[in-house]
N, C-alpha and C positions, 0 to 999 in steps of 0.2 A: 504494500500500500504506500503510495506516495502522497506526501503532504506538501502542498504548494502555498505560497504566500497569497493572502487575500488581496493585498494591494501592492502596488509597485512603489511604495514609499521608501525611498533610498536612504542610506545612512547620511548623505549630505543634506537631504531634505529634512531629516530629523534634526540634524545639527543646526540648520538654519532656523527651524521652528523653535528650538531651544534658545537660540540667540535672540530671536524676535520676542519670545516670551519673557526672557530676562530683561531685555531693553524696555519692554512695556512696563514691567514691574518697577524698573528703575525710574522710568518716566513718572509713573504714579507717585512713587515715593518722593521724587524731587519736587513735583508740583505741590504735594502735601506739606513738604517742609519749607517750601519757598526758595529752593536752590535753583535759581534760574539757569546757571551755567550747566549744571548736571541735567536739567530738564531739556535744554537745547541739544546736548550731546546724545541723550537717550532718544530724543525725537528724531534726530538724524538717522538713527538705526531703524526705528520703528516705521518711519515713512517709506522705507524701501521694501517693507514686507508685502507679500501678495494681498493680504487682507486690507492694506491701506490703499490699494489701487482700486480704481473704479468709482462708482457712485453710491455704494451702499452706506448704511447708517454709520458703520465703523469708520469707513474711509472719510465720510463727511465730518465726523467728530474729530478725527486726526487732522484734517485740513484746517478745521477751526482752531485747534490747539496750536498748530504751526503758525497760523496768522497771529494768534495771541502772543506767541513767544517772540 
């Protein structure tokens, strides 16, 4: 019996996901603490995530955060 992967989620995609997730967490923490430089740095990473592209609610929220920074 052969077991195959359910999805084609590669190791690099998993790594990118973790990087975006960590950057989003850092963005939230920086915004809550008022650390503008850290927020800008984290935002630069988050804005390149696939979820930040397009016109969905998450992308729109990130665009607004970017404008506010």
